[in-house]
N, C-alpha and C positions, 0 to 999 in steps of 0.2 A: 433582523433577526425576530423579533417578535416574542410572545410568550412561548417557554417548554409547557409542552403537555404534563403534566405531574407525573406520568408513570416513568418519564427518564430523571434518571438519577446517576446516570453517567454521560460522557461526551469524548469520542475519540476523535480530535481536530486533526483534519490531516488537508496535506497541502491544495487535493485535486480529485478529480475522477477518479484517475488509475487510480490513485490510492486508496479511493473509496470501494472500486469495484475488487481490488485486491482482497481488501478487509471482508467484504461482505463473502466473498469464495473464500477465503480461510474459513470463516467461520462456520459455510458449512460442510467442512473438510474435518470442522473439531466438533461438528454435531450439536451446534452453540448459534443460538437467534438470538443475536444483540438485541433486538428491539422488544423480545417477550421479555427478558431479563432486564430492562431498564436503560438497555446502552444504544444512544444515538451515534450514528458515525456521520461527521459533518465534514464537507469537504469546502476550503475557505476562499479556492481561489486564487491561491498562491500562499507564501508563509508570512508572505509581509504583512499579510492580514490578519496574524495572529492576536496581536496585542488586542487588536478591535475586538476580536472572539472572547478572548480571556476577560477584558475589561466587560461586555457586555454579560458574559455567563456567571461568572465567578461570584456575584454578589447573590447570585439565585441558590446557592449553596450545592450547585451540581458539582461532582466530581469530574474533574478534567483531566486529560491525559492527550498526547500529541504524537503523531506520527510524524516525520519528516525524514529529507537526505540530509547527509552530513554535513554539505554544504550553507544547511538553513537551518541549523540546529540552535545556532546565536540568537537566531529572532524566536524561539520557543523559549529561551531562556529568559532572555531582555522584558520579555510580555509578564515574567513571573512563574511561568515554568520550571521544578526540579527536576535534575538528571531524571532523577525514580518516576517522573511524571512523563518524559520523554523515550520513547521509543526510534532510534537513529538509523537510519539503513546505509548502509556504506558501499559504494559512494552515493547509490538513490536505491530505490525499489525495484528498476528493472536492472541494477547491478546484481541486487541479491535474486532476484528472479532466475536470472542468468547461469549465477555461480548453481545455485539449487536444482537446477536442470541440467545445466549441460548444454553444449550448441547442438549434439543431435538430436534432443529431444525437445529444444525449442522448434528447429528447423522442420521436426515431425508435428508438432503443433501448426506451423506457418501452414506446411503441406493439406492438414485436414482443413485449414482455414479458406484454402483455394490464394493464399499469398506468397507461394514459396516461389512462385516464376517471379514474381514483383523483387522478392528480396534479390532474385538471381541477378534480374536487372541492374539492382542497385550497385550491387557489390563487383560489378564492370565498371563503375562511374570512376573517371579518373581519382576522383580525391577519393575513392573508395580501396584501391589498388595498395597494395602491400599493407594494409591495416588486417591485424586481428581479426577472426571471423565474430569473437565477442564484441568486439568494439563496433564492427560493421552495423550486429545485430542491435546494439546497444542505439544506436543513429540510426537504424531503420524505424525503431519503434517510434522516433517522436518527428518524422518527415511529413505525417498527414494527419488533420485533426480527427482525432476519437480513435487514432489508433494504441496510443498507450492504455486508454482506458479497456480497451477490446480486450489487448494482450493481457492485462492487467490483471484481470477476471481469468480468462483463459489459460495462462501461464500458471497462477496459483492454482486453478482448478485442477490441472493436470500433476501437481505434487500429492505425492501420501502427505497425510496429520503430521508424522514425523519427520518430512522433510522442507516442511514451512521454516523459511529463514526468521530467527530467532526474534527481528523486530517486530517481523508482522503478527508471531503467535503473542509474544508479549505486550503490543498494542492494545488487542482483545482480553488477552488474562488479565491484562492491571486492573480494569473496569468490572470485568465478570467474574474475576476467581479463576483461580484454577481450577477447571471441572473436572479433573482428571481423579478426583474422588468420586465424580458421579459415571466415571468411565467414557467420558466423551472425548479427550486426547490422546493421542497414538502416542 
C-alpha cells in the first residue's frame, strides 16, 4: 500500500474494480471530484482484504469508509468499521443498479454497448430459461472478466443524480460531506 499522499484525507474502501468504476461515475453525476477533495477510492481485490487495509491505513489518521455488498458487511465490521462507516448495497452493487434503472434501461445500455445480442444468447441457455430478466442480467454481468467493471461505470452513468442508489451516494458523501450546499447534488 505504501505511503499515502499528504493530500489524501479520506479513503473509500471498495471490494473491487466495478465498485470503483461506479463510484467514479457517480462522482461525475454529482459534480464532485473525489481526488481534488482529498478522497481516494481504493479497490481492495475483495472484501476479505478489508482488515489488512484498515490495519494499514487507520494509523495514518485518514478517514475511512467502506462500500460493500450485503453479504460482505460483516468483514467490514470485524475490521473495525462502524455501521456509520459502511454503505451496504443490497444485495450487491449490480442489484442496486438494476433496481435503479429497470430492465428496459439496462437493456438499452447493453444495446448501445454492442452486448445485447450476447445477452439474448445468454438468455437462451438452459440454466437461464425460466429465470426473470433481472436475475439473468445480474448473472450476465459476472460471466466475463471486466464486464462488471464496464457495466458498473456505464449503468451508473445512465442514472440521473437523484436516481443514484443510496449506498453509492452515501459512500461518496460520507467523506466528501454533503456538497448540496454547493449545488452539486441533484
